[in-house]
C-alpha positions as CSV (number, residue, x, y, z in Angstrom):
1,M,99.5,108.3,75.3
2,T,95.9,109.6,75.2
3,S,93.9,110.6,78.2
4,G,93.3,106.9,79.0
5,G,89.6,107.1,78.2
6,A,88.9,110.2,80.3
7,S,86.0,112.2,79.1
8,E,87.2,114.9,76.8
9,S,84.1,117.0,77.7
10,A,85.1,117.3,81.3
11,A,86.9,120.4,82.3
12,R,90.7,119.8,82.5
13,L,91.8,119.9,86.1
14,E,94.9,122.0,86.8
15,V,96.7,121.3,90.1
16,D,99.6,123.2,91.6
17,R,102.5,121.8,93.6
18,A,101.0,122.6,97.0
19,T,97.7,120.8,96.1
20,I,99.5,117.7,94.8
21,L,101.6,117.4,97.9
22,A,98.6,117.9,100.2
23,F,96.7,115.3,98.3
24,R,99.5,112.7,98.6
25,R,100.0,113.4,102.3
26,R,96.3,113.0,102.9
27,M,95.9,109.8,100.9
28,G,99.1,108.5,102.5
29,S,97.9,109.2,106.1
30,L,100.9,111.4,106.8
31,D,99.0,114.4,108.1
32,E,97.2,112.5,110.9
33,R,98.0,109.1,112.2
34,L,95.4,106.3,111.9
35,P,94.2,104.4,115.0
36,R,96.1,101.2,115.6
37,S,94.2,98.3,113.8
38,A,94.7,95.7,111.1
39,R,92.5,97.9,108.9
40,S,94.8,100.9,109.5
41,F,97.9,98.7,108.7
42,R,96.3,97.8,105.4
43,R,95.5,101.5,104.7
44,A,99.1,102.5,105.5
45,A,100.4,99.8,103.1
46,W,97.9,100.6,100.4
47,A,100.8,100.9,97.9
48,G,103.0,98.6,99.8
49,L,105.8,99.3,102.3
50,Q,109.3,98.8,101.0
51,D,111.4,97.2,103.7
52,S,115.2,97.7,104.2
53,V,117.7,98.0,107.0
54,P,116.9,99.3,109.6
55,R,113.3,98.2,109.5
56,A,112.0,100.7,107.0
57,A,108.5,99.2,106.9
58,V,108.1,99.6,110.6
59,L,109.2,103.3,110.3
60,A,106.7,103.8,107.4
61,L,103.9,102.3,109.5
62,H,104.9,104.5,112.4
63,A,104.6,107.6,110.2
64,R,101.0,106.7,109.5
65,V,99.6,104.6,112.4
66,E,99.4,105.2,116.2
67,D,101.1,102.9,118.7
68,V,103.3,101.0,116.2
69,R,105.5,98.4,117.8
70,P,109.0,97.3,116.7
71,D,107.8,93.8,115.6
72,D,104.8,95.0,113.6
73,W,106.5,94.1,110.4
74,N,105.5,90.6,111.5
75,H,101.9,91.5,112.4
76,P,99.4,88.7,111.6
77,S,97.6,90.9,109.0
78,L,100.8,91.5,107.1
79,V,103.1,89.4,104.9
80,Q,106.6,90.0,103.4
81,L,107.5,89.2,99.9
82,W,109.8,90.0,97.1
83,G,107.5,92.5,95.4
84,P,107.9,95.4,92.9
85,R,111.4,95.7,91.5
86,F,112.2,92.4,93.4
87,S,112.6,94.5,96.6
88,V,111.4,93.3,100.0
89,F,107.9,94.6,100.7
90,V,105.5,94.4,103.6
91,V,101.9,94.3,102.4
92,A,98.5,93.4,103.8
93,A,98.0,89.6,103.5
94,E,94.8,90.0,101.6
95,D,96.6,92.2,99.0
96,L,99.4,89.6,98.2
97,A,98.2,89.0,94.7
98,L,98.4,92.7,93.7
99,F,102.1,93.1,94.7
100,S,103.1,89.8,93.2
101,L,101.1,88.8,90.2
102,G,100.6,92.4,89.4
103,T,104.4,92.6,88.6
104,L,104.6,89.3,86.7
105,P,106.6,89.8,83.4
106,D,104.6,90.2,80.2
107,A,107.0,88.2,78.2
108,E,106.5,84.4,78.2
109,R,110.2,83.8,79.0
110,G,110.0,85.9,82.1
111,R,106.8,84.3,83.3
112,R,108.2,80.8,82.7
113,R,111.3,81.6,84.7
114,A,109.2,82.8,87.7
115,V,106.9,79.8,87.6
116,D,109.8,77.3,87.2
117,L,111.6,78.8,90.2
118,A,108.4,78.6,92.3
119,D,107.9,75.0,91.3
120,A,111.5,74.1,92.1
121,L,111.3,75.9,95.4
122,E,108.1,74.1,96.3
123,A,109.6,70.7,95.5
124,R,112.7,71.5,97.5
125,L,111.0,72.9,100.6
126,G,108.4,70.1,100.9
127,G,106.1,72.3,102.9
128,E,108.8,73.6,105.2
129,E,110.3,77.1,105.7
130,R,114.0,77.4,105.2
131,R,116.8,80.0,104.8
132,Y,116.8,81.3,101.3
133,S,120.5,81.2,101.1
134,A,120.6,77.4,101.8
135,V,117.8,76.5,99.5
136,G,119.1,78.8,96.8
137,R,122.4,76.9,96.8
138,D,120.5,73.6,96.8
139,L,118.8,74.7,93.6
140,G,122.2,75.2,92.0
141,G,122.3,79.0,91.6
142,H,122.8,82.2,93.5
143,P,120.1,82.6,96.2
144,N,119.0,86.0,94.8
145,Q,117.5,84.2,91.8
146,L,114.6,83.2,94.1
147,R,113.5,86.8,94.0
148,Y,112.1,86.2,90.5
149,A,109.7,83.6,92.0
150,G,108.0,86.3,94.1
151,A,106.0,87.5,91.1
152,T,104.0,84.2,91.1
153,G,102.4,85.1,94.5
154,R,103.4,81.7,95.7
155,V,106.6,82.7,97.6
156,L,106.6,84.5,100.9
157,I,109.6,85.5,103.0
158,R,110.3,86.3,106.6
159,W,113.1,88.8,107.2
160,D,114.0,90.2,110.5
161,G,116.5,92.6,109.1
162,A,119.5,91.0,110.8
163,R,119.8,87.6,109.1
164,P,119.1,86.2,105.6
165,P,115.3,85.8,105.0
166,T,113.5,82.5,105.2
167,V,111.2,81.4,102.4
168,R,108.0,79.4,102.2
169,V,105.6,78.5,99.5
170,V,101.8,79.2,99.7
171,P,98.9,78.5,97.3
172,A,98.8,80.7,94.2
173,P,96.4,83.6,94.3
174,D,93.2,83.0,92.4
175,I,93.2,86.1,90.2
176,D,94.2,86.9,86.6
177,P,97.7,88.6,86.6
178,F,96.5,91.6,84.5
179,D,93.5,92.2,86.8
180,A,96.0,92.2,89.7
181,R,98.1,94.7,87.8
182,L,95.1,97.0,87.2
183,E,94.4,97.1,90.9
184,L,98.0,97.6,91.7
185,A,97.9,100.7,89.4
186,R,94.8,101.9,91.1
187,R,96.6,101.7,94.4
188,W,99.6,103.6,93.0
189,L,97.4,106.3,91.5
190,H,95.5,106.7,94.7
191,V,98.7,107.3,96.7
192,A,101.1,108.9,94.1
193,G,98.7,110.7,91.8
194,P,99.0,112.6,89.6
195,T,101.3,110.2,88.0
196,T,102.3,108.8,84.6
197,P,102.4,105.4,83.0
198,H,106.2,105.6,83.0
199,A,106.4,106.4,86.7
200,F,104.1,103.5,87.5
201,A,106.1,101.1,85.3
202,T,109.4,102.2,87.0
203,W,107.9,101.8,90.5
204,A,106.3,98.4,89.7
205,G,109.4,97.1,87.9
206,I,107.5,96.3,84.6
207,T,108.2,97.5,81.1
208,P,107.3,101.0,79.9
209,R,104.9,99.3,77.4
210,G,103.3,97.4,80.3
211,G,102.8,100.7,82.1
212,R,101.1,102.3,79.0
213,Q,98.9,99.3,78.4
214,T,97.8,99.3,82.1
215,F,96.8,103.0,82.0
216,E,95.0,102.5,78.7
217,A,93.1,99.5,80.1
218,L,91.9,101.6,83.1
219,G,90.2,103.8,80.5
220,P,87.4,106.0,82.0
221,A,88.6,105.3,85.5
222,L,91.3,107.9,84.9
223,T,91.3,111.7,84.5
224,E,94.0,113.6,82.8
225,V,95.3,116.6,84.8
226,A,97.8,119.4,84.2
227,T,100.6,119.6,86.7
228,P,103.6,122.0,87.0
229,L,105.6,119.2,85.3
230,G,103.2,118.5,82.5
231,H,100.2,116.1,81.9
232,A,99.6,113.3,84.3
233,W,96.7,111.1,85.5
234,I,94.6,110.6,88.6
235,L,91.8,108.2,89.4
236,A,88.5,109.9,88.4
237,D,87.1,109.0,91.8
238,D,89.9,111.0,93.4
239,R,89.2,114.2,91.6
240,P,86.9,115.7,94.4
241,S,89.7,115.0,96.9
242,F,92.0,117.5,95.2
243,G,89.6,120.2,96.1
244,D,89.6,119.1,99.8
245,A,93.3,118.5,100.0
246,A,94.3,122.0,100.8
247,S,91.9,122.1,103.8
248,G,94.1,119.6,105.7
249,R,96.7,120.6,108.2
250,P,100.1,118.9,107.8
251,A,101.8,117.2,110.8
252,P,104.5,119.1,112.5
253,A,107.1,116.5,111.6
254,R,107.4,113.0,110.1
255,L,110.6,110.9,109.7
256,L,110.1,109.1,106.4
257,S,112.2,105.9,105.9
258,S,114.3,105.2,102.9
259,G,111.9,103.8,100.2
260,D,108.8,105.3,101.9
261,P,105.9,105.5,99.4
262,Y,105.8,109.3,99.6
263,L,109.5,109.3,98.4
264,M,109.0,106.7,95.6
265,V,106.9,108.8,93.2
266,G,108.5,109.5,89.8
267,D,108.4,113.3,90.0
268,R,111.3,114.0,92.3
269,E,111.6,117.6,90.9
270,L,108.1,118.3,92.3
271,L,108.9,116.8,95.7
272,V,112.3,118.5,96.0
273,P,112.8,121.4,93.6
274,D,116.5,122.0,94.5
275,A,118.7,119.7,92.4
276,T,121.5,119.5,95.1
277,H,118.9,118.5,97.7
278,R,117.5,115.8,95.4
279,R,121.0,114.3,95.0
280,E,121.3,114.2,98.8
281,L,117.9,112.5,99.2
282,W,118.3,110.1,96.3
283,P,122.1,109.7,96.0
284,P,123.2,107.5,93.1
285,G,125.2,104.3,93.8
286,T,124.7,104.3,97.6
287,V,122.0,103.6,100.2
288,W,119.4,106.3,100.4
289,P,118.7,108.2,103.6
290,G,115.3,109.0,104.9
291,G,113.3,112.2,104.3
292,L,112.8,114.8,106.9
293,L,109.2,116.1,106.5
294,V,108.4,119.2,108.4
295,D,105.1,121.0,108.2
296,G,104.3,119.2,104.9
297,E,107.6,119.9,103.2
298,L,110.8,117.9,102.8
299,V,113.4,119.9,104.5
300,G,116.3,117.5,104.8
301,T,117.6,114.0,105.2
302,W,118.1,111.7,108.2
303,R,119.8,108.4,109.0
304,R,119.6,106.1,112.1
305,S,122.2,103.8,113.6
306,G,120.9,102.1,116.7
307,P,119.5,104.7,119.0
308,K,121.3,107.6,117.2
309,A,119.4,109.6,114.7
310,T,121.4,112.1,112.6
311,M,119.4,114.9,111.0
312,H,120.8,116.9,108.0
313,P,118.4,119.9,107.4
314,W,118.6,121.9,104.2
315,R,117.6,125.1,106.0
316,T,117.6,126.6,109.4
317,L,114.7,125.2,111.4
318,T,112.9,127.2,114.0
319,A,113.0,126.2,117.7
320,T,109.5,124.8,117.4
321,E,110.4,122.8,114.3
322,L,113.5,121.4,116.1
323,E,111.4,120.3,119.0
324,S,108.8,118.7,116.7
325,V,111.5,116.7,114.9
326,E,113.1,115.6,118.2
327,A,109.8,114.6,119.6
328,E,109.1,112.5,116.5
329,A,112.5,110.8,116.8
330,A,111.9,110.0,120.4
331,S,108.6,108.2,119.4
332,L,110.3,105.9,116.9
333,P,109.5,102.2,117.6
334,L,113.0,100.9,118.1
335,P,113.8,97.3,119.1
336,D,115.5,98.4,122.3
337,G,112.7,100.7,123.6
338,D,114.6,101.3,126.9
339,T,117.4,103.2,125.1
340,P,116.4,106.8,124.3
341,V,116.9,108.1,120.8
342,R,119.8,110.6,120.6
343,V,119.4,113.2,117.9
344,T,122.4,114.8,116.3
345,W,122.1,117.8,114.0
346,V,124.5,118.2,111.1
347,D,124.8,121.3,109.0
């Protein structure tokens, strides 16, 4: 791929690992929490919040916004849908089109499948909201097929994490799918930059060709940069922010949920240089743990079961770092707020 239309006369920006991580934490609001508001929720979900058991989207909000509550996955300013990679996402309601139409298949066959499923679902629901398992069986197939309809922007879900989701149909967003994809890529670049067309395509669940075409269409909105892993791209408007990124101060500790935007970038080698640690954070064939972020670095994994949080650090933490992690765990917005979080450390 070429530089995506970036000016060849501009001096090539070279960014080291520390600057990249500082930029991503800053753009992702991980160094300092935002004040509680619908606007902050939208900012926290700028690249969407992947949801999974146990309430990953709420934990991702908590890492970025003050005073998050256990039921904020259902905040009026947010919606749930089957978004990128057909996964459950929580996004700002006003950004629904980006995370749905932006992932619509390029091939006519895939688009037709999504639209036909949305049409059939609308006819079956008749304006009601029902369990997806029941309506999926009514349509004569496995309920999971309904996930493909999410790319139309017409299908929303409500999933509390304990029971199968319900589905409902809403009016189609009034935006061209490719325009939605361009904005989706801008969101991704702003949070995950520097990044590549392939990394964007993998995250969005589109073809590699679709990723390349998207970056090429962004043209002069992109700037090519040199990273420790090779060439990648950022938004041209974000270039000044790389100079400011190092001036920020990382938070003492953040507990990142499985699927957190910070963990979903394509350059895992940059995030976690040690191969053994990468396999622990992104284990193949099993449910991923969360990431233990201490003073701006991923230093281990963690899992939660009810009020018990198990921490698996990769190095010996100082007494101050241990206290910071345990304080962060104690602040988690759990459904049963009266039960204190118990932290267990595992070597």
